[in-house]
N, C-alpha and C positions, 0 to 999 in steps of 0.2 A: 487401399482404403483411404488414401489421402493424396492431396496434390503434392507436387514437388516442393520441398522446403519445409516439410513437417519436422518438428523437432523430435529428438530421439526418445525422450521419456514421455510416455503417454499415461493417461489415467482411465481405468475401466470402472464405471459406476454400476454396481449390482445392488439395488436397493440402498441400504446404508453402508455397503462395503465400498471402500475406495482402494482399489488394487492397482499399484503402478506396474505396468507391463512394458518392458523395453521392446521397441519395434525395429525390425531389421528388414530392409528391402521392401518397405511399405506393407508388411503383413505381420500378423501375430505369430510369435514363435511357438506357441503351444495352445492347447485347449484351455479355456477358463474352467477351473475346478474350484467351486465354492461349496464347502460342506453345508448341507441343510440339516439342521438339528431340530427343527420344529416338528412337534407331534400332531399339530392341528392342521387339517387340510386347508390349503390356502392357494392363492395365485401369486406368482412372483414375476417381476418384470426385469429382464436383462437388457440393459442399455449400455452401448459402447459409444463413448464420445472421443473424438480425436481433436487435438488442439495443436495449432501452429502459431506462428507469429502474427498471422492475420486474424485468427479467431478460433472458435470451437464449432464442430459440426457433429451431429448424431449420425453415426454410420451403421448402427445396428440397434433395433428396438423390437423386442419380442416378449410375449407373456407366456409363462409356463404354469401348468397346474401341478401342484405337488400334493399327492394324496395323503400325506402324513405318514410318519414312521410308526411301525408296530412297537408297542410298549410291553416289555416284560416286567411283571410285577411279582415280587417275592416277599416272603415274610421271614424275618430272623427272630428266633425266640431263644430264651434261656431255658431254664427248667420248667417243664409244663406240669409237673406234679408239685403242688404247693400245699401249705397248711392253711387252715381257716384263718381269715383276717390278714393273710399275706397279700402282697401285690403281685400281679402278673404283668411283666414288662415285655413288649415286643416292638420290633421295628419294621415298618413297611419300606420297601425299596423299589425303585423303578428306573428303567433306562430312559430317563427324561425328567425334566422339571415339571412335576404334576402336583395336583392336590389329591389326597387320599380320602376315601370313605371307608368306614369300618363296618363290616357286617358282624353282628353278634347274634348267634343262633339264627342265621339266615335272614335277619331283619335289620334294616338300617334305623328303625324307630325304637329298637330295644336297646337302651343304654343302661339298663339295670340301675335306675335311680341316679343318673348323672355321675356315675363312678368312673367314666372313661376320661382320662386326663391326657391332653396333648403335651408331649415332652419336647425334647430338643429337636430342632429342625436343622438338618444338614443338607448338603447338595444331593438332590434326588433321593432323599430318605427322610422319614419322619418317625420319631419314637412315640409310643403310646404307653400309658400306664393304666391298668384296670385295678381299682382299689377295693379294699375291704371285702375280700372274698368270703363267702360262707358256703354252707352245705348246699344252698340253693343254686350255686354256680357250678357245682360238679357236672362235668361233661359239657360245659359251655363251649361253643365253637366260635372261632374268630377268623376273619378273612379280610385281606386288604383289597380294595376295589378302586380302580381308576376309570372314570367316565369321561369320554371325549366325544362330544356330539352324540352320534348314534352308536358309538363303539363302547364296549365295556371290556376292560382288561382286569383279570382276577388272579390273585395269588393262590397258593396252596391253602388248605383249610387246616387250622391248628385247634386241637381240642385240649382243654386243661382238665386235670384231675385234682380235685380239692379234697384233701384228707381231713376228716372230722370225726368226732366221737358220735356214737349212735343217737339218732333222733327217733323217739318212740311214738307210735300211734296206737291207742287202745281205748275202748269205751270206758268212760269214767264211772258210769253206773249201769248195771245190768241186773236182770233178775229172772226168776222162773218159779214154777210151781213145785211143791214137794213131790219127790219121786220122779220128776222129769229130768231129762238130760240137758246140760247147759254147756255151751262152748263160748269162750271169749277169744276173739281173733286178735293177733298181735302183728303190727306192721313195723318194720325197722328199716331206717335208712342209715347207712354207715359206709365209710370208706377209710380203711379197708373193710370189706364186707365179711370177713371171717371173724364173727363175733360169738360170744357166749351169752346164754340167757338163763337167769336164775329167778325162780318164783318163790316168794316169801309170804308167810303170814305170821304176824307178831314177831317179826325179825328172825324167824326160823325158816330155813329152807324146807319147801314142801317136797316130800319124797313120793314119787308116783307109786300107786298101788292099783288094786282091782277097780276102785271107784274113781280115782283121780289120775288123769294122764296129762303130762306136760311135754312141750316141744319148743322149738325155736319160733314157732308161728302161732301156737294156741295153748289155751288152758281149758281142760275139759273135765267136767264132773258128770258121771253116767247117771247118778240118781241123787238129786238134791235132797238135803236134809236141813232141818231148821238150824242145826249147829253150823251150817255153811255160811250163815249170815255173817257179814263182817267185811273188814278192809284187808286188801291184799296188796302186795308190791311186786313189780317185775323190775329186774336189774339187767341191763344189757351192757356188755363190755367189749371193746376192741382195743387195739394198740394205742389209739389216740385218747382213750378215756372211758368213763362209765356214765350212764344215764339211768334214771329210774322214774317210774310213774306208779302212783297208787290208784287202785280202783275198788269199787264197792260191789259186792254181790248181795242181792236181796232175794231171800226165799219168801215168796208170798204166803201170807197166813191170814186166815179169817176173812171177814170180821167174825169174831167169836163172842156170843152173847153170854150174859151172866149165868144163864141156865146151863151152859156147858157146850163143848165142842160139837156134839152131835145133835143138839136140840134143834128141832124145826117147829115144834108146836107144844103148847102146854094148855092145861085145862084150868080155867078160872071161874069162880062163882061170886055173885053179888046178890045181896038181899034187895028185893024190890022196894023202891022208895028211899033207899039209902044211897049215900054217895060212895063211889068206888074209885079205885086208882089202879091203873096198869102201868108198870115200870118196864121200860125197854132200855137196857144198858149194854154197850159193847165194852168188854174188858180187855181185849187185845185185837190188834189188827196191824198188818204190815203189807203194803203201805198204809198210811193213816186213813181214817174214814173221811170221805169227802161229802157224803150225803147220808142223812138219817131221817126217815119219815115214817108216819103211821097212817094207814088207811083202813077203813074209811073213817070219817068223823060224822057228827050229827048235831042236832039242835042243842042237846044237853051234853055234848062232848067238847072238852077244851084240851087241845094238845099243847103242852108246854115243853119247849126245848130247854133243858137244863144246861147242856153244853154240847160240844161236837159229838160226844159219844153217849149221851143220855137224853131220853125223852120220857115225860110223864103224860099219861092219858087220864084226865080228870073227868069222871062221869057224874053228873049231878042228878040225884033222884032217879036212879036206874029204873028202867021199865023193860017190858018184854021186847021192845024194839032194840034194846041193847044186847039181846041174846044172839049175837052174831060173832063172826071171826074178825078180830082186829090184827092186822099184819104190820109188823115192824120190819122195815126194809133198810139195810145198810149196804153201802157200796164204797169202793175205793177206785183208784185209776186202773186197777188190775183185777180186782175180785169183787164179789158181792155175796150177801147172805140175807136170809129172812127168818123171822120167828113169828109164828101165828099164835095168838091168844084165842082159844076157843071159849068164849065168855058165855056163862049161863046166868040168867037173872031169874030168881024164883023166891 
């Protein structure tokens, strides 16, 4: 590889490597072995220069394509069962100096309100801290990802279990008609999920009977009664604590007119030529009355709304044309009723 007179110590240039190789009998004593640690596919040039007292000459120059090393990505975690508001710490590791991307619930865009904090960086590893955990994070998955051009290297998937007291879902207000059956559904999220459910009214536990049935998922009344109107409480307890919610049951009633529960029509009489008054009054209603009207009216009829539950029909100088039925109509969001005045003028 060189003319006579080459000096003994030569230099091999391999990119930025400068490797002194002793030369004997004008040939290299061994193969050049340079470790390639790059994980990125690239081209490398191997150049061998020989130097003597006269000068330097390139005796070998060749380019090699290196496809890149495979990368093994792993995740190291501590305890994956944590309490609410505790932090979850994990470390991503790889067989190479890389940058890590974290998948949370299989999405790189889901950072749970920027709660993923990058911790200490060491050689080929990166620590991460997921902060302020809550019941919404229960069963959240984490995975370390390394992307190198078109290649993706993935770690194992880790799922955390967040322990928290029960979270209750129940309708705040519900209702039904008298003698109808009524069911209130209860949803509970809890970890541990072996919880107990207690139903209360007036701070007293409700004992199931033939008409009322309770379970961990529902509260059922087979035949609503007016006495069932009121506020109830459900209490759910597990080893991490207790939660409670109040709810209202409405038994729809009325509207009921002053003339009585069963009154639908009454007979009224007026003297011809005299002024007359018809009074329509609702004495009870649940829910409250939203509309109260009297039909029909006429030229000598003046309908006066006293308040939301009372109307007066003023008839001036009553005549035979006023010998008709006047209907008072009352309605709520759930119910309606009417009372007809069979008016006679004579």
